[in-house]
C-alpha positions as CSV (number, residue, x, y, z in Angstrom):
1,X,0.0,0.0,0.0
2,X,1.0,3.6,-0.6
3,X,0.3,5.9,2.3
4,X,-0.9,9.1,0.8
5,X,-2.9,10.1,4.0
6,X,-3.5,13.8,4.5
7,X,-5.5,16.2,6.5
8,X,-7.1,18.8,4.3
9,X,-8.2,22.3,5.2
10,X,-12.0,22.7,5.7
11,X,-12.2,20.1,8.5
12,X,-12.0,16.9,6.3
13,X,-9.9,13.8,6.8
14,X,-8.8,12.3,3.6
15,X,-7.1,8.9,3.3
16,X,-6.1,7.6,-0.1
17,X,-4.5,4.2,-0.7
18,X,-3.7,1.8,-3.5
19,X,-4.6,-1.8,-2.7
20,X,-3.5,-4.9,-4.7
21,X,-7.1,-6.1,-4.8
22,X,-10.1,-5.9,-7.1
23,X,-12.8,-3.3,-6.4
24,X,-15.2,-6.1,-5.8
25,X,-13.0,-7.7,-3.1
26,X,-12.4,-4.3,-1.5
27,X,-16.2,-3.6,-1.5
28,X,-16.9,-7.0,0.2
29,X,-14.5,-6.1,3.0
30,X,-15.9,-2.6,3.2
31,X,-19.6,-3.7,3.4
32,X,-19.7,-7.1,5.1
33,X,-20.7,-6.6,8.8
34,X,-18.3,-9.4,10.0
35,X,-15.4,-7.6,8.3
36,X,-16.5,-4.2,9.3
37,X,-16.4,-5.5,12.9
38,X,-12.8,-6.3,12.4
39,X,-11.6,-3.1,10.7
40,X,-13.7,-0.7,12.8
41,X,-16.7,-1.7,14.9
42,X,-19.4,-4.3,14.4
43,X,-22.4,-2.4,12.9
44,X,-26.0,-3.2,14.0
45,X,-28.5,-3.3,11.1
46,X,-26.0,-2.4,8.3
47,X,-26.9,-3.1,4.7
48,X,-25.2,-1.3,1.7
49,X,-28.6,0.0,0.5
50,X,-29.5,3.7,0.2
51,X,-31.8,4.7,3.1
52,X,-30.6,1.9,5.4
53,X,-30.2,3.0,9.0
54,X,-27.6,1.4,11.2
55,X,-25.6,2.0,14.3
56,X,-22.1,1.5,15.8
57,X,-21.5,1.4,19.5
58,X,-18.3,2.7,21.2
59,X,-17.4,4.1,24.7
60,X,-19.8,6.7,25.8
61,X,-19.0,10.0,27.6
62,X,-21.0,12.3,29.7
63,X,-24.6,12.5,28.3
64,X,-23.6,10.5,25.2
65,X,-24.3,6.7,25.4
66,X,-21.7,5.9,22.7
67,X,-24.2,5.2,19.9
68,X,-23.2,6.3,16.4
69,X,-26.2,6.7,14.2
70,X,-25.6,6.2,10.4
71,X,-27.7,6.3,7.3
72,X,-26.6,5.1,4.0
73,X,-26.9,8.0,1.6
74,X,-25.5,6.4,-1.5
75,X,-24.4,2.8,-2.4
76,X,-23.0,1.8,-5.7
77,X,-21.5,-1.7,-5.3
78,X,-17.8,-1.9,-6.1
79,X,-17.6,1.9,-6.5
80,X,-19.0,4.2,-3.8
81,X,-20.5,4.1,-0.3
82,X,-21.6,7.3,1.4
83,X,-23.1,7.4,4.9
84,X,-23.8,9.8,7.7
85,X,-22.0,9.5,11.0
86,X,-23.9,11.2,13.9
87,X,-23.0,10.9,17.5
88,X,-22.1,12.6,20.7
89,X,-24.1,15.0,22.8
90,X,-24.4,18.8,22.8
91,X,-23.5,19.0,26.5
92,X,-20.2,17.3,26.1
93,X,-16.8,19.0,25.4
94,X,-13.9,17.1,23.8
95,X,-14.6,13.4,23.5
96,X,-18.2,12.8,23.0
97,X,-19.1,16.3,21.7
98,X,-22.0,16.4,19.1
99,X,-20.7,15.2,15.7
100,X,-22.7,15.3,12.5
101,X,-20.5,14.2,9.6
102,X,-20.4,12.3,6.3
103,X,-18.1,9.4,5.3
104,X,-17.5,8.9,1.6
105,X,-15.8,5.8,0.4
106,X,-14.7,5.7,-3.3
107,X,-13.2,2.7,-5.1
108,X,-11.5,3.2,-8.4
109,X,-9.8,0.4,-10.4
110,X,-6.2,1.1,-11.2
111,X,-3.4,-1.0,-12.7
112,X,-2.9,-4.0,-10.4
113,X,-5.6,-3.1,-7.9
114,X,-7.9,-0.5,-6.5
115,X,-7.6,3.1,-5.2
116,X,-9.6,3.5,-2.0
117,X,-10.3,7.0,-1.0
118,X,-12.0,7.9,2.3
119,X,-13.2,11.4,2.9
120,X,-14.7,12.1,6.4
121,X,-16.2,15.6,6.2
122,X,-18.3,18.0,8.2
123,X,-16.1,18.5,11.3
124,X,-17.0,21.8,13.1
125,X,-14.2,23.6,15.0
126,X,-13.7,24.0,17.8
127,X,-16.4,21.6,19.1
128,X,-15.2,18.6,16.9
129,X,-11.5,19.3,17.3
130,X,-11.0,16.3,19.6
131,X,-12.8,13.9,17.2
132,X,-11.0,15.4,14.2
133,X,-7.6,14.8,15.9
134,X,-8.3,11.3,17.0
135,X,-10.0,10.3,13.7
136,X,-7.2,11.7,11.7
137,X,-4.9,9.4,13.5
138,X,-7.3,6.4,13.3
139,X,-8.7,6.4,9.8
140,X,-5.3,5.6,8.1
141,X,-5.0,2.6,10.3
142,X,-8.5,1.6,9.5
143,X,-7.9,1.8,5.8
144,X,-4.7,-0.3,6.2
145,X,-6.7,-2.9,8.1
146,X,-9.3,-3.0,5.2
147,X,-6.4,-3.8,2.8
148,X,-5.1,-6.5,5.1
149,X,-8.6,-8.1,5.5
150,X,-9.2,-7.8,1.8
151,X,-6.1,-10.0,1.3
152,X,-7.5,-12.6,3.7
153,X,-10.9,-12.6,1.7
154,X,-9.1,-13.2,-1.6
């Protein structure tokens, strides 16, 4: 994999990698709940279909119970997955502050594999600065895990 991870102005996190796997295999790893549980968190109710609502559960903080509410906004098998990512609580500062963002996963065939591009957008400063910093560190590791798991699925 080529590490081309960057943080972009405008409060977006962008991770761009080349994987030596077909778009269909990367899609399988990206959208199969059992694999999702290994590269991020096990989703509840996930299906890669527009309008599908699902959740992730993580460690809560303050008034937030740790539930991340998501909705699939776009799903084009083997090419693109877009979903909302909403969590936190207005009364929290730092970890667990209210977060209302969008994740866009784009898969593009390239010679010898697939370019996977993740854009996590919508971070509001200063209330989402903690989430932005932590996720800027975490998303490159997640994408790397997707690559490793896709190799297993092959």
